[in-house]
C-alpha positions in Angstrom: 80.9 78.6 165.6 81.1 79.9 162.0 82.6 83.3 163.2 85.1 81.3 165.3 86.2 79.3 162.2 86.5 82.5 160.1 88.4 84.2 162.9 90.8 81.2 163.1 91.2 81.2 159.3 92.1 84.9 159.4 94.6 84.5 162.3 96.2 81.6 160.5 96.8 83.8 157.5 97.6 87.0 159.2 94.5 88.7 157.9 92.0 91.1 159.6 88.4 91.6 158.9 87.2 95.1 157.7 84.0 96.5 159.0 80.9 97.6 157.0 77.4 98.5 158.2 75.8 95.0 158.0 78.9 92.7 158.1 82.5 92.4 158.6 84.4 91.1 155.7 87.8 89.8 154.6 88.4 89.9 150.8 91.3 87.6 149.5 91.8 86.9 145.9 88.4 86.1 144.5 87.0 85.1 147.9 85.1 87.1 150.4 84.7 85.9 154.1 81.7 87.4 155.6 80.4 87.7 159.2 76.9 89.3 159.2 76.2 91.8 162.0 72.5 91.5 161.6 70.4 89.2 163.9 71.0 85.6 162.8 67.4 85.3 161.5 68.2 88.3 159.2 71.7 87.3 158.0 70.2 86.8 154.5 69.9 90.7 154.3 73.7 91.0 154.9 74.5 88.3 152.5 72.4 89.7 149.8 74.1 93.1 150.2 77.5 91.5 150.0 76.7 89.4 146.9 75.6 92.5 145.1 78.8 94.4 146.2 81.2 91.6 145.1 79.1 89.9 142.5 79.3 86.6 144.4 78.1 83.6 142.6 79.2 80.8 144.8 78.8 80.5 148.5 79.7 78.3 151.5 78.4 78.9 154.9 80.0 77.6 158.2 77.6 77.3 161.1 76.7 75.5 164.4 74.2 72.7 164.4 72.3 71.6 167.4 71.4 68.2 165.8 75.0 67.1 165.6 77.0 66.0 168.6 79.6 68.4 169.8 82.8 68.5 167.6 81.2 66.6 164.7 81.7 68.2 161.2 79.4 67.5 158.2 79.9 69.0 154.7 77.3 69.0 152.0 75.5 70.9 149.3 71.8 71.6 149.5 69.3 70.3 152.1 66.8 72.0 154.3 67.2 74.6 157.1 66.9 72.0 159.9 65.1 74.7 162.0 68.1 77.0 161.8 66.8 80.5 161.5 70.1 81.9 160.0 69.8 79.2 157.1 66.2 79.9 156.7 67.2 83.6 156.1 69.9 82.7 153.6 67.4 80.7 151.6 65.7 84.1 150.8 69.0 85.0 148.9 70.6 81.6 147.9 68.5 78.7 146.6 68.6 75.8 149.0 70.0 73.3 146.5 73.0 75.5 145.7 74.0 76.4 149.3 77.2 74.7 150.3 77.8 74.1 154.0 80.1 73.1 156.7 78.1 72.2 159.8 79.7 72.0 163.2 77.9 70.1 165.9 77.3 71.8 169.3 74.7 69.2 170.6 71.8 70.2 172.7 71.3 70.9 176.3 68.0 69.3 177.2 67.7 71.7 180.2 67.7 74.8 178.1 65.4 76.1 175.4 67.4 75.8 172.1 67.3 79.6 171.5 68.8 80.2 175.0 71.4 77.5 174.4 72.8 78.8 171.2 72.9 82.4 172.5 74.7 81.7 175.7 78.4 82.1 176.1 80.6 79.0 175.8 82.9 78.3 178.8 86.7 78.5 177.9 87.1 74.8 178.7 84.4 73.9 176.2 86.0 76.2 173.6 89.2 74.3 174.1 87.4 71.0 173.2 86.3 72.6 169.9 89.8 73.8 169.0 90.7 70.7 166.9 87.3 70.9 165.2 87.8 74.5 164.4 91.3 73.9 163.0 89.9 71.1 160.8 87.2 73.4 159.4 89.9 75.9 158.7 91.8 73.3 156.7 88.6 72.6 154.7 88.1 76.3 154.2 91.8 76.5 152.7 91.0 73.7 150.3 87.7 75.5 149.3 89.5 78.7 148.7 92.5 77.3 147.0 90.6 74.8 144.8 86.8 74.5 145.0 83.9 72.7 146.9 84.4 69.5 145.1 88.1 69.2 146.2 86.9 70.1 149.7 84.3 67.5 149.6 86.9 64.9 148.5 89.1 65.7 151.3 86.2 65.5 153.8 85.4 62.0 152.4 89.0 61.0 153.0 88.8 62.4 156.5 85.6 60.6 157.2 87.1 57.4 155.9 90.1 57.8 158.2 87.7 58.7 161.1 85.8 55.5 160.6 88.9 53.3 161.0 90.7 53.2 157.7 93.6 55.6 158.0 94.0 56.2 154.4 94.2 60.0 154.4 96.2 60.3 157.7 93.9 62.9 159.0 92.8 62.3 162.7 89.3 63.4 163.7 89.0 66.1 166.4 87.3 63.6 168.7 90.1 61.2 168.3 92.7 63.8 169.1 90.9 64.7 172.3 91.1 61.1 173.7 
């Protein structure tokens, strides 16, 4: 889900990722978008290499979360790994309390082992249901890149408030758009 968001951001801005040994990257202004090529549970290795290459001091990760219902977005700083092996690996490089995140819910399939579920291909119809969520995550990425994490968090709070019934910000949640 994180790669899908980064690819959507790049497409929106007419950019392309370059390739390196352990990651694909897109460098824009003072921001680097990174897609590790390592196994997920070793993504910290690719991030460490990139942090040294570009002297990165601030990071945001976009990733799928089994514990959230499909198409739900959560943004926060800090927290635990929630059993996510990619996040566990990042904690070897980035202190847990400073890791900023955009989590995108994918839900669980009770019939499948979680490892099998996250590694299977998503049917095209299901991808379509995630399109508004991915577009919203791209919007939050734009705010993060242009301003900072706090501005993105403020916009997320406005979105959440509108999602809960008070249409102050005018942003419609992805699930509301699909109804």
